[in-house]
C-alpha positions as semicolon CSV with decimal commas, in nm:
position;residue;x (nm);y (nm);z (nm)
1;M;0,000;0,000;0,000
2;T;0,125;0,346;-0,091
3;A;0,238;0,545;0,211
4;I;0,042;0,853;0,314
5;H;0,233;1,154;0,441
6;V;0,059;1,431;0,638
7;R;0,226;1,767;0,696
8;T;0,147;2,134;0,751
9;A;0,036;2,305;0,432
10;T;0,247;2,578;0,272
11;L;0,157;2,850;0,024
12;D;0,300;2,628;-0,251
13;D;0,008;2,393;-0,180
14;T;-0,254;2,656;-0,267
15;Q;-0,316;2,531;-0,619
16;P;-0,358;2,158;-0,536
17;I;-0,576;2,232;-0,233
18;S;-0,795;2,460;-0,443
19;A;-0,816;2,186;-0,706
20;L;-0,954;1,944;-0,444
21;F;-1,237;2,186;-0,368
22;R;-1,302;2,275;-0,732
23;A;-1,335;1,907;-0,818
24;R;-1,640;1,889;-0,588
25;V;-1,831;2,149;-0,793
26;T;-2,041;1,975;-1,059
27;A;-2,145;2,289;-1,251
28;W;-2,007;2,643;-1,274
29;Q;-2,292;2,887;-1,324
30;R;-2,388;3,255;-1,322
31;M;-2,681;3,476;-1,413
32;D;-2,687;3,616;-1,767
33;A;-2,808;3,964;-1,865
34;Q;-3,167;3,838;-1,877
35;G;-3,149;3,692;-1,526
36;R;-3,126;3,332;-1,644
37;V;-2,881;3,076;-1,507
38;E;-2,611;2,981;-1,755
39;D;-2,336;2,718;-1,739
40;V;-1,988;2,861;-1,802
41;P;-1,626;2,745;-1,763
42;H;-1,457;2,815;-1,430
43;E;-1,217;3,053;-1,607
44;A;-1,504;3,269;-1,733
45;L;-1,625;3,352;-1,382
46;S;-1,506;3,646;-1,175
47;I;-1,332;3,581;-0,845
48;Y;-1,652;3,670;-0,661
49;E;-1,867;3,447;-0,883
50;R;-1,637;3,155;-0,802
51;W;-1,662;3,248;-0,432
52;L;-2,039;3,209;-0,451
53;H;-1,993;2,842;-0,540
54;G;-1,847;2,762;-0,199
55;G;-1,608;3,016;-0,053
56;P;-1,241;3,112;-0,077
57;W;-1,099;2,779;-0,194
58;L;-1,287;2,799;-0,526
59;S;-1,047;3,056;-0,675
60;I;-0,668;3,051;-0,654
61;E;-0,654;3,420;-0,557
62;T;-0,883;3,394;-0,254
63;A;-0,740;3,052;-0,166
64;A;-0,394;3,210;-0,132
65;L;-0,535;3,488;0,089
66;Y;-0,712;3,239;0,311
67;L;-0,422;2,995;0,344
68;S;-0,192;3,286;0,430
69;H;-0,439;3,390;0,702
70;L;-0,435;3,038;0,848
71;L;-0,057;3,013;0,835
72;R;-0,017;3,345;1,018
73;G;-0,180;3,185;1,321
74;A;-0,553;3,181;1,257
75;G;-0,569;2,804;1,213
76;I;-0,383;2,482;1,139
77;P;-0,391;2,369;0,773
78;L;-0,275;2,014;0,692
79;V;-0,232;1,828;0,364
80;A;-0,223;1,452;0,302
81;L;0,009;1,343;0,022
82;V;0,025;1,019;-0,176
83;D;0,340;0,980;-0,389
84;G;0,412;1,347;-0,328
85;V;0,072;1,462;-0,460
86;V;-0,178;1,647;-0,240
87;R;-0,485;1,424;-0,214
88;G;-0,645;1,545;0,109
89;Y;-0,678;1,858;0,318
90;A;-0,784;1,951;0,672
91;E;-0,792;2,267;0,877
92;A;-0,845;2,307;1,249
93;F;-0,879;2,589;1,501
94;H;-0,751;2,595;1,859
95;G;-1,005;2,756;2,090
96;A;-1,112;2,780;2,450
97;E;-1,481;2,794;2,545
98;P;-1,680;2,715;2,857
99;P;-1,813;2,358;2,900
100;P;-1,900;2,137;2,729
101;F;-1,629;2,236;2,476
102;G;-1,344;2,351;2,699
103;D;-0,995;2,387;2,554
104;H;-1,031;2,213;2,220
105;M;-0,910;2,170;1,864
106;H;-1,199;2,206;1,620
107;I;-1,197;2,054;1,272
108;G;-1,325;2,318;1,033
109;T;-1,268;2,121;0,712
110;L;-1,178;1,762;0,626
111;L;-1,165;1,686;0,255
112;S;-1,041;1,383;0,063
113;D;-1,176;1,109;-0,163
114;R;-1,054;0,809;0,041
115;A;-1,130;0,679;0,388
116;D;-0,761;0,605;0,459
117;L;-0,674;0,969;0,384
118;D;-0,953;1,085;0,616
119;D;-0,813;0,859;0,888
120;A;-0,457;0,983;0,836
121;L;-0,568;1,345;0,861
122;L;-0,779;1,273;1,170
123;T;-0,488;1,094;1,337
124;A;-0,265;1,394;1,266
125;L;-0,527;1,631;1,409
126;L;-0,551;1,422;1,725
127;E;-0,174;1,454;1,761
128;Q;-0,200;1,830;1,705
129;A;-0,464;1,848;1,979
130;R;-0,246;1,651;2,221
131;S;0,064;1,859;2,147
132;S;-0,140;2,177;2,207
133;R;-0,263;2,028;2,538
134;C;-0,626;2,045;2,432
135;E;-0,892;1,859;2,626
136;R;-1,074;1,731;2,318
137;L;-1,097;1,726;1,942
138;T;-1,431;1,844;1,801
139;A;-1,603;1,853;1,462
140;D;-1,940;1,951;1,318
141;V;-2,174;1,705;1,149
142;I;-2,458;1,842;0,938
143;A;-2,796;1,677;0,990
144;N;-2,819;1,325;0,845
145;D;-2,458;1,316;0,716
146;S;-2,405;0,945;0,775
147;D;-2,060;0,941;0,611
148;A;-1,924;1,205;0,848
149;T;-2,087;1,036;1,146
150;A;-1,921;0,704;1,056
151;R;-1,585;0,873;0,991
152;Y;-1,573;1,040;1,332
153;A;-1,711;0,734;1,510
154;R;-1,409;0,535;1,384
155;H;-1,196;0,766;1,597
156;G;-1,410;0,745;1,908
157;M;-1,595;1,072;1,854
158;A;-1,957;1,102;1,974
159;A;-2,225;1,373;1,976
160;L;-2,164;1,638;2,242
161;A;-2,400;1,925;2,155
162;R;-2,647;2,044;1,890
163;V;-2,719;2,383;1,736
164;R;-3,033;2,467;1,537
165;R;-3,114;2,742;1,291
166;C;-3,411;2,975;1,326
167;S;-3,540;3,318;1,237
168;I;-3,708;3,577;1,457
169;P;-3,840;3,927;1,385
170;A;-3,633;4,231;1,474
171;R;-3,834;4,429;1,724
172;S;-3,819;4,752;1,921
173;G;-3,775;4,671;2,290
174;Q;-3,734;4,817;2,636
175;G;-3,399;4,835;2,808
176;F;-3,078;5,038;2,818
177;Y;-2,780;4,926;2,610
178;K;-2,484;5,072;2,427
179;T;-2,307;4,975;2,106
180;A;-1,975;5,089;1,964
181;D;-1,774;4,993;1,657
182;H;-1,514;4,731;1,741
183;P;-1,264;4,675;1,459
184;S;-1,004;4,476;1,657
185;A;-0,976;4,119;1,524
186;N;-0,743;3,986;1,795
187;P;-0,878;3,638;1,885
188;S;-0,749;3,660;2,241
189;Q;-1,055;3,877;2,314
190;I;-1,289;3,576;2,294
191;M;-1,075;3,308;2,458
192;G;-1,285;3,143;2,728
193;W;-1,605;3,309;2,605
194;H;-1,936;3,152;2,504
195;M;-2,065;3,180;2,147
196;P;-2,439;3,164;2,215
197;L;-2,544;3,273;1,865
198;G;-2,398;3,175;1,528
199;R;-2,183;2,880;1,637
200;L;-2,163;2,704;1,299
201;G;-1,818;2,570;1,375
202;S;-1,627;2,663;1,688
203;A;-1,621;3,012;1,837
204;R;-1,260;3,055;1,717
205;Q;-1,335;2,926;1,368
206;Q;-1,626;3,166;1,327
207;W;-1,421;3,454;1,463
208;E;-1,136;3,392;1,216
209;T;-1,385;3,355;0,931
210;L;-1,597;3,662;1,004
211;W;-1,414;3,928;1,202
212;P;-1,089;3,991;1,008
213;R;-1,130;4,171;0,676
214;T;-0,934;3,903;0,491
215;F;-1,120;3,939;0,162
216;H;-1,203;4,309;0,153
217;A;-1,000;4,356;-0,165
218;I;-1,302;4,199;-0,342
219;A;-1,557;4,476;-0,393
220;P;-1,882;4,272;-0,362
221;I;-1,760;4,125;-0,033
222;R;-1,644;4,464;0,096
223;E;-1,971;4,630;-0,003
224;R;-2,199;4,377;0,162
225;R;-2,337;4,544;0,474
226;A;-2,170;4,419;0,792
227;H;-2,128;4,541;1,151
228;R;-1,855;4,462;1,406
229;L;-1,973;4,594;1,742
230;H;-1,914;4,588;2,113
231;L;-2,255;4,563;2,283
232;S;-2,323;4,624;2,651
233;A;-2,663;4,553;2,809
234;S;-2,753;4,526;3,178
235;G;-2,391;4,478;3,278
236;Q;-2,320;4,207;3,022
237;E;-2,080;4,272;2,738
238;A;-2,075;4,096;2,404
239;L;-1,905;4,119;2,066
240;L;-2,155;4,119;1,780
241;Y;-2,095;4,044;1,414
242;C;-2,398;4,113;1,196
243;Q;-2,408;4,073;0,818
244;E;-2,693;4,118;0,577
245;A;-2,808;3,791;0,423
246;L;-2,670;3,736;0,075
247;Y;-2,999;3,750;-0,115
248;V;-3,224;3,900;0,156
249;P;-3,079;4,242;0,249
250;R;-3,326;4,304;0,531
251;M;-3,234;3,979;0,705
252;A;-2,943;4,001;0,950
253;E;-2,719;3,698;1,006
254;I;-2,607;3,715;1,370
255;S;-2,295;3,591;1,547
256;L;-2,239;3,676;1,915
257;W;-1,955;3,608;2,159
258;S;-1,989;3,683;2,530
259;P;-1,821;3,592;2,860
260;R;-2,165;3,485;2,989
261;R;-2,451;3,278;2,855
262;L;-2,715;3,455;2,650
263;T;-2,959;3,655;2,861
264;A;-3,300;3,798;2,778
265;Q;-3,160;4,150;2,828
266;V;-2,885;4,102;2,569
267;F;-3,125;3,940;2,324
268;T;-3,378;4,221;2,366
269;A;-3,101;4,475;2,300
270;L;-2,991;4,283;1,991
271;R;-3,344;4,280;1,845
272;D;-3,391;4,650;1,919
273;W;-3,056;4,743;1,762
274;A;-3,138;4,540;1,448
275;H;-3,480;4,706;1,424
276;R;-3,317;5,050;1,444
277;E;-3,076;4,947;1,167
278;N;-3,378;4,869;0,947
279;Y;-3,340;4,492;0,952
280;R;-3,667;4,302;0,950
281;T;-3,554;3,950;1,050
282;L;-3,268;3,793;1,245
283;S;-3,119;3,464;1,128
284;L;-2,970;3,272;1,422
285;T;-2,819;2,940;1,518
286;I;-2,847;2,850;1,885
287;S;-2,793;2,548;2,107
288;D;-3,091;2,357;2,241
289;E;-3,008;2,453;2,599
290;M;-3,016;2,828;2,524
291;A;-3,316;2,831;2,286
292;S;-3,565;2,916;2,563
293;V;-3,425;3,273;2,571
294;L;-3,568;3,335;2,222
295;G;-3,932;3,303;2,324
296;S;-4,228;3,189;2,118
297;E;-4,162;3,401;1,808
298;A;-3,860;3,198;1,694
299;E;-3,927;2,984;1,386
300;F;-3,696;2,685;1,349
301;D;-3,648;2,567;0,991
302;G;-3,530;2,210;1,062
303;Y;-3,158;2,268;0,991
304;Y;-2,917;2,160;1,264
305;Q;-2,559;2,058;1,327
306;D;-2,425;1,817;1,587
307;V;-2,087;1,876;1,749
308;Y;-1,889;1,551;1,777
309;A;-1,602;1,524;2,022
310;V;-1,344;1,291;2,171
311;Q;-1,115;1,350;2,468
312;V;-0,747;1,354;2,384
C-alpha cells in the first residue's frame, strides 16, 4: 500500500488544495443579462462568482489569501500526500470555550476522496490536539450526514451538543444598552467566552472567518453590509458580528460572543438594535439549551448541526 504523508500546508500547496475543492463542484454557473442561469467554464467567472460556489478555496486568488491567514496563526492547515501529490486537506482551530467544549481543537474542514486519507488526517489532528494540550478534538456534522458520522465514530468521537437554525423578527424593545464599533480582530478577546449565537463551527473558527477583513479587496464582499460591534446591556458585554443575508438584504445573520450565557436582556437589546438598523428578521443558530431565551416568536427551519467530540 502506498504510504500517506501528512504535513502542515504551505503556500506552494494553494493550487492543489484549491483543485480538491473545485473538483467537488459539478457545474459552474452565473446569471446572464436576462437573469437566467447559464453554465460557463470556471475561467469565465469572476473571483466573486467563483466564491459564490463555496467560498475562498474555489479561486486561486482567494485561496492564497485564506491559506496565508491560516498560516499566520488563525488556524492549522494540513495536507495529506500520496506519492508526493496532495490528495487530502484539513484545517483546524484551537479555541477555549466554557463547558461542554473547553480547551479544544476544532476541525473546520476535512476533505479527501478516500477513507484512509480521512483517517490519516484525523490521526494527525488528534496529535496536534495533544501537542497543544487540548482537552478534546471536536467537529461539526450536518444533519443526516451518515458518512461524516461514521468517519468520526471510527476515531471514538460522539455527539456532544447540537445547534439549530431559526429566524425571529427584529423588534423595538425596552432596556438600556450601548453599542460601539469594534474593529479589533485579535482572537485573544474571545478566549474562554461563550458563542451563544452563530456557532456554525467553533467560536474561534467563526471569529477567524468573520471578524478579520481578509477578503475586503473583493468589492462585492467589501460592499456587503456588515457590523462589528461591542454591545453592553444590563452589565453584560458581548461582541456582535452582523451581516446582511446574501440575497435578503433586510435579514441580518447574527454571530455573538460573550463571557456569559445569552440573557434575555442582551437578546432584547440585539433585536432592538437590528430594528433600528432597518433589519426586518434575524437569522440565528443556537444550542438547544439556550433556545428558551428566544421566546415563542422563533421559527426553526429544521436545519441543525451536531458537534462531535473525543477526549485527547
